[in-house]
C-alpha positions in Angstrom: 0.0 0.0 0.0 1.3 3.5 -0.9 0.8 6.5 1.3 0.6 10.2 0.5 1.3 11.7 4.0 3.4 9.1 5.7 6.2 6.7 5.1 5.8 3.0 6.0 8.7 0.5 6.3 8.8 -3.0 7.5 12.2 -4.7 8.3 13.2 -7.3 10.8 9.6 -7.6 12.0 9.6 -3.9 12.9 7.1 -1.5 11.2 8.2 2.1 11.1 5.6 4.8 10.5 7.0 8.2 9.8 4.7 11.2 9.7 5.8 12.8 6.4 4.6 16.4 6.1 7.8 18.2 7.1 6.9 21.4 5.4 3.9 21.6 7.8 5.9 20.2 10.8 3.9 17.0 10.2 0.6 18.7 11.1 -2.4 16.3 11.1 -4.9 16.7 8.3 -7.6 14.2 7.4 -5.3 12.4 4.9 -2.5 11.8 7.4 -5.0 10.8 10.1 -6.7 8.3 7.8 -3.4 6.9 6.7 -2.1 6.5 10.3 -5.1 4.2 11.1 -4.5 2.3 7.8 -0.7 1.9 8.4 -1.3 0.6 12.0 -3.6 -2.0 10.6 -1.2 -2.8 7.8 1.6 -3.4 10.3 -0.5 -6.0 12.0 -1.5 -7.6 8.7 2.2 -7.7 7.7 3.0 -9.6 10.9 5.1 -6.8 12.5 6.0 -7.6 16.1 6.9 -4.0 17.0 5.9 -0.6 15.8 7.9 2.7 15.8 6.2 6.1 15.3 8.3 9.1 14.4 8.2 12.3 12.4 10.1 13.5 9.3 12.3 16.6 9.5 12.7 18.7 12.7 9.3 18.1 14.3 7.5 15.1 15.6 4.0 16.6 15.0 2.7 20.2 15.4 -0.9 19.1 16.0 -3.9 19.7 13.9 -3.5 21.4 10.6 -5.5 24.6 11.1 -5.0 25.8 7.6 -5.4 22.5 5.7 -6.4 23.0 2.1 -7.2 26.7 2.7 -10.8 26.2 3.6 -10.2 26.3 7.4 -11.5 24.0 10.0 -15.1 22.7 9.9 -17.8 24.2 12.1 -18.4 21.0 14.1 -15.1 20.0 15.6 -16.7 17.2 17.6 -17.8 15.5 14.4 -14.4 16.1 12.8 -12.7 14.4 15.8 -15.1 11.4 15.6 -14.7 11.0 11.9 -10.9 11.6 11.6 -9.2 11.2 14.9 -11.1 8.4 16.6 -10.2 5.7 14.0 -6.5 6.3 14.6 -6.8 6.4 18.4 -8.8 3.2 18.4 -6.5 1.5 16.0 -3.5 2.3 18.2 -5.3 1.3 21.4 -6.6 -2.0 20.0 -3.2 -3.0 18.4 -1.5 -6.1 19.6 1.9 -4.7 18.7 4.1 -2.8 21.2 4.5 0.8 20.1 7.6 2.9 20.5 7.4 6.7 20.0 10.6 8.3 18.7 9.9 11.9 19.5 12.4 13.6 17.3 11.1 17.1 17.8 8.2 19.2 19.2 5.0 17.3 19.9 2.3 19.9 20.1 -1.5 19.7 20.6 -2.9 16.5 19.1 0.7 15.7 18.1 1.4 15.3 21.8 -1.4 12.7 21.9 0.2 10.8 19.1 3.6 10.9 20.8 2.4 9.9 24.3 0.2 7.0 22.9 3.4 5.0 22.5 4.0 2.2 25.1 7.6 3.3 25.4 8.6 6.9 24.5 12.1 8.0 23.5 12.4 11.8 23.4 15.1 14.0 21.8 16.8 16.2 24.4 16.0 19.5 22.5 12.4 18.7 21.8 9.4 19.7 23.9 5.7 18.8 24.6 3.0 21.5 24.4 -0.7 21.2 25.2 -1.4 24.3 23.0 -5.2 24.0 22.8 -6.1 26.7 25.3 -3.9 29.1 23.3 -6.3 28.9 20.4 -9.5 28.6 22.4 -9.9 24.9 22.3 -9.7 21.9 24.7 -7.3 19.0 24.7 -8.4 16.1 22.4 -7.3 12.9 20.7 -6.8 11.4 24.2 -4.4 14.0 25.5 -6.4 14.6 28.7 -6.3 10.9 29.6 -2.7 10.4 28.6 -1.3 13.4 30.5 -3.5 13.1 33.6 -2.8 9.3 33.9 1.0 9.9 33.6 1.6 13.2 35.4 -1.5 13.5 37.6 -4.3 16.0 38.0 -2.3 19.1 39.0 0.2 18.9 36.3 -2.4 18.0 33.6 -4.4 21.1 34.6 -1.3 23.3 34.6 -0.2 22.1 31.1 -3.7 22.4 29.7 -4.7 25.7 31.2 -1.4 27.6 30.7 -0.3 26.1 27.4 3.4 26.3 28.1 6.2 24.2 26.8 7.4 21.2 28.7 11.0 20.3 28.1 12.2 16.8 27.5 13.9 16.6 31.0 10.7 17.9 32.6 8.6 15.4 30.6 10.9 12.6 31.9 10.6 13.8 35.5 6.8 13.9 35.2 6.6 10.4 33.9 5.2 11.6 30.5 8.0 9.9 28.6 10.3 7.0 29.4 13.7 8.0 28.0 15.5 11.2 26.9 18.5 10.9 24.7 20.7 13.2 22.5 18.9 14.3 19.4 21.0 12.2 17.0 20.4 9.1 19.1 16.6 9.1 19.1 16.0 6.7 16.2 18.8 4.4 17.2 17.5 4.0 20.7 13.9 3.5 19.5 15.0 0.8 17.0 17.1 -0.9 19.7 14.0 -1.1 21.9 11.9 -2.2 19.0 14.3 -4.9 18.1 14.2 -6.4 21.6 10.4 -6.3 21.5 10.2 -7.8 18.0 12.2 -10.7 19.2 10.1 -11.2 22.3 7.0 -13.2 23.2 4.7 -11.2 21.0 1.4 -12.6 22.1 2.2 -11.9 25.8 3.5 -8.4 25.0 0.4 -7.5 23.2 -1.7 -8.6 26.1 0.6 -6.7 28.6 -0.1 -3.4 26.8 -3.9 -4.0 27.1 -3.6 -5.3 30.6 -1.9 -2.1 31.8 -4.5 0.0 30.0 -7.3 -1.9 31.7 -5.7 -1.6 35.1 -5.6 2.2 34.9 -9.4 2.2 35.0 -10.1 -0.9 37.1 -10.3 -1.9 40.8 -7.8 -4.4 42.2 -10.5 -7.1 42.0 -11.2 -6.3 38.4 -7.5 -6.2 37.5 -6.7 -9.6 38.9 -9.6 -11.0 36.8 -8.0 -9.4 33.7 -4.6 -10.9 34.7 -6.2 -14.3 35.2 -7.8 -14.4 31.7 -4.7 -13.1 30.0 -2.4 -15.5 31.9 -4.6 -18.4 30.8 -4.1 -17.3 27.2 -0.4 -16.7 27.6 0.0 -20.1 29.2 -1.2 -21.8 26.0 1.3 -20.0 23.7 4.2 -21.7 21.9 6.5 -19.0 23.3 5.7 -19.9 26.9 6.5 -23.6 26.1 9.7 -22.5 24.5 10.6 -20.4 27.5 10.1 -23.4 29.8 12.1 -25.7 27.6 14.9 -23.1 27.4 15.0 -22.8 31.2 15.3 -26.5 31.6 18.0 -26.7 29.0 19.9 -23.6 30.4 19.8 -21.7 27.2 18.2 -18.4 25.9 14.7 -18.9 24.5 14.0 -18.2 20.9 10.6 -16.6 20.7 8.6 -16.8 17.4 5.7 -14.6 18.5 3.3 -17.5 18.6 
């Protein structure tokens, strides 16, 4: 499948999706949003065992394209979100593939949502996060409210959303918004190193882990241990678990096939 607004690559069981509108700082228009959802589904169909999200040029993503084709934004932004943003958000949330965000530059507005949706987030030292919505009279969307509040807590989420100020990479790390900060030139190498480890891991279990953690964030302890029980039952029937047991007995490193 060919794409107009992103680059898709598959190598060594790793799918890399690059937002590719560098002249607009990878701003999200309806084409890019639709293609993001399609590319995530293609990665799963292609058998990818890890997924890397990044941006072309100097930015990760500047958020919604407010200019677009010159006709401006639609009157009903709620409907626009439902039609254009929801498919991507749901595709990423429902994916069975671990996602690594390589935040190579500023992640602003809905671009912050895309960046923080990764399971593991590697951020360039010179980049920043910005919940810019209040600066243009809007509210956070594309999951930004949940992502920031769940990671940084109520107080910081409100500060970021109400004041619309930049959060540096080091601040983002301290707040638990991202998992790693590296020098700018090392972002992709670090992300691919992580992706390679995941792509060679027990893929079925890894896919369940990302959904298990998401479920735990909105569940009681009693509900969570039920989720764990059901996922553990499924994991216990995988070929990768049997391989791990055999490798332990034979004192060797397991070779996982993602089955």
